[in-house]
N, C-alpha and C positions, 0 to 999 in steps of 0.2 A: 451505582453500578451502571455505567453507560453501556447500553446495548447498541451494537453497530450493524448487526445483520440478523434477520430471521430467514432461514432457507430450509424449506421442506421439513419443518419441525425442529430444526437445529437452531439454537440461540447462540450467537457469538457476542461476547461481551468482555469487558475488563472491569476490575474493581477500582474504585476511585482512590484507594489508598496504596496503590502499587507503583507509584512513580519512582520508587527506589530500585526497581527491577528493570531489566531491558524490555523493550516492546514485546508483548505477547498477547495471546487471545485465549479466552476460556470458551468452552463449548459445552452445552448441555442439551439433552433431549431425554425427557422422562427423568429417570433416576441416574442416567449415565452422565459422566462428565469427563472432560479432557482439558489439557492445557498445551498450547503450542507456542514455541518461540517464533518470532518473526524475522529476526536477523542473526544468524541464518534461520531459515524455516526448518523446524525440527519438533517432533512430538516430545514433550516433557513427560506426560503421563496420560493414561487413558483408563478409566474405570467404567465397566458396564457396556462399552461399545464392542460389537463383534468385529471381525476382520473386514467385512464388507463396509460397515459403517465407518470404520477407521480410514479406509481407502476413499470413501466419499468425502469425509472431513478433510483429508489431505488435499484432495483436488480443490475443494472450496477454499481452503487456506491459501493454497498456491495462487488461485485465481484472484482472490480478493486481498492478498497481502499488502499491496501498495495502498489500497484504501484503508485497511486496518492501521497501517503505520501512520498515515496522514491523520486519521482520527485520534490515534494515541498521542501523537505529537501535538495536535491541536488542543486536546483536552489537558495535557500536562504542560502546555506552553513551552515546547522545546523547539 
């Protein structure tokens, strides 16, 4: 499970067995979790995050999306 960013308690990562899916990022903090597509950027699901946390996550995903995609492509050799 490659972790690509820790930010204010949020952990951004992807699973090493998900190379058959389009680029995306998982986010956890405590018991909450979410999944975001990166091309185009869109929330797939969010469990346990409140509306403010979801806005923060959206901002982070938008800010770091290029980095996330580069790390995804590098890991899966695309």
